[in-house]
C-alpha positions as CSV (number, residue, x, y, z in Angstrom):
1,M,-13.5,21.1,43.7
2,K,-14.0,20.0,40.0
3,S,-11.5,18.1,38.2
4,R,-10.2,19.0,34.6
5,K,-10.0,16.3,32.0
6,R,-6.5,16.2,30.7
7,H,-6.2,15.8,27.1
8,P,-3.2,13.4,25.7
9,V,0.0,15.1,24.9
10,F,0.8,14.5,21.4
11,D,4.3,14.6,19.7
12,P,4.1,17.6,17.4
13,E,6.3,15.7,14.8
14,I,3.9,12.9,14.8
15,L,0.5,15.3,14.4
16,R,2.6,17.0,11.6
17,G,2.9,13.9,9.6
18,A,-0.6,12.7,10.1
19,A,-1.8,16.2,8.9
20,A,0.4,15.9,6.0
21,R,-0.9,12.5,5.0
22,A,-4.6,13.8,5.6
23,V,-4.0,16.9,3.4
24,G,-2.3,14.7,0.4
25,M,-5.7,12.4,0.7
26,L,-7.7,15.4,1.0
27,K,-6.1,16.9,-2.2
28,V,-6.4,13.7,-4.1
29,L,-10.1,13.7,-3.3
30,A,-10.6,17.6,-4.2
31,N,-11.2,16.7,-8.0
32,E,-14.7,15.9,-9.2
33,D,-13.5,13.6,-11.5
34,R,-11.3,11.3,-9.3
35,M,-14.1,11.6,-6.4
36,L,-16.6,9.8,-9.0
37,L,-14.1,7.4,-9.8
38,L,-13.4,6.7,-6.3
39,C,-17.1,6.6,-5.4
40,Q,-17.5,3.9,-8.4
41,L,-14.7,2.2,-7.0
42,S,-15.9,1.9,-3.4
43,Q,-18.6,-0.7,-4.9
44,G,-15.6,-2.8,-6.1
45,E,-13.2,-3.3,-8.4
46,M,-14.1,-2.1,-12.2
47,C,-12.2,-2.1,-15.6
48,V,-11.3,1.3,-17.3
49,S,-14.1,0.7,-19.9
50,E,-16.8,-0.3,-17.1
51,L,-15.7,3.1,-15.2
52,E,-16.2,5.1,-18.8
53,A,-19.4,3.7,-19.7
54,Q,-20.6,4.2,-15.5
55,L,-19.4,7.6,-15.1
56,D,-19.8,9.3,-18.5
57,I,-16.0,10.5,-18.2
58,R,-13.9,11.0,-21.3
59,Q,-11.4,8.6,-21.9
60,P,-8.5,11.0,-21.7
61,T,-9.6,12.7,-18.5
62,L,-10.4,9.4,-17.2
63,S,-6.8,7.8,-18.0
64,Q,-5.5,11.1,-16.5
65,Q,-7.4,10.8,-13.4
66,L,-6.7,7.1,-12.9
67,G,-2.9,8.3,-13.5
68,V,-2.9,10.2,-10.6
69,L,-4.9,7.8,-8.4
70,R,-2.2,5.3,-8.9
71,N,0.4,7.8,-8.5
72,E,-0.7,8.8,-5.0
73,G,-1.0,4.9,-4.2
74,V,-4.8,4.9,-3.4
75,V,-5.6,2.3,-6.0
76,T,-4.4,-0.9,-7.1
77,T,-4.2,-2.4,-10.7
78,R,-4.6,-5.8,-12.3
79,R,-4.2,-6.7,-15.7
80,Q,-6.5,-9.3,-17.4
81,G,-5.8,-10.0,-21.2
82,K,-6.7,-6.3,-22.6
83,N,-8.4,-4.8,-19.6
84,V,-6.6,-3.1,-16.6
85,F,-8.8,-3.4,-13.5
86,Y,-8.8,-0.7,-10.6
87,A,-9.7,-1.3,-7.0
88,V,-9.5,1.3,-3.9
89,A,-6.2,0.0,-2.4
90,D,-6.9,1.8,1.6
91,P,-9.6,0.4,3.9
92,S,-9.4,3.8,5.4
93,L,-9.9,5.5,2.0
94,L,-13.3,3.4,2.0
95,E,-14.5,4.6,5.4
96,I,-14.0,8.2,4.2
97,L,-16.0,7.7,1.0
98,A,-18.6,6.1,2.9
99,L,-18.8,9.0,5.4
100,L,-18.8,11.8,1.8
101,Y,-21.7,9.7,0.6
102,R,-23.8,9.8,3.8
103,I,-23.5,13.4,3.9
104,Y,-23.8,14.5,0.7
105,C,-25.2,12.2,-1.4
106,P,-28.9,11.9,-1.7
107,K,-31.4,9.8,0.1
108,E,-33.1,7.0,-1.6
109,E,-36.6,7.1,-1.2
């Protein structure tokens, strides 16, 4: 007789909370400008002027999307003189970005 592998039983409320966090993160990623910003920041901390130059995102849009990322808690900021530096706050987000990069970004020849 073949034994069936039993799956662990999870508390539905815990699963619901995890699902809500995952959906929240996916909503943050569901914008091309925010995705570009996060991909750039996955390479390390950058100031606003560097992000603007690297990504060719106009300053009003850049400020708006960085504000969304700040409000959602996915980036941290550090001020140095007149410059504000941004960095990815959550290491698990770096894992998500790395996976998306492997799946969707062109391979170097």
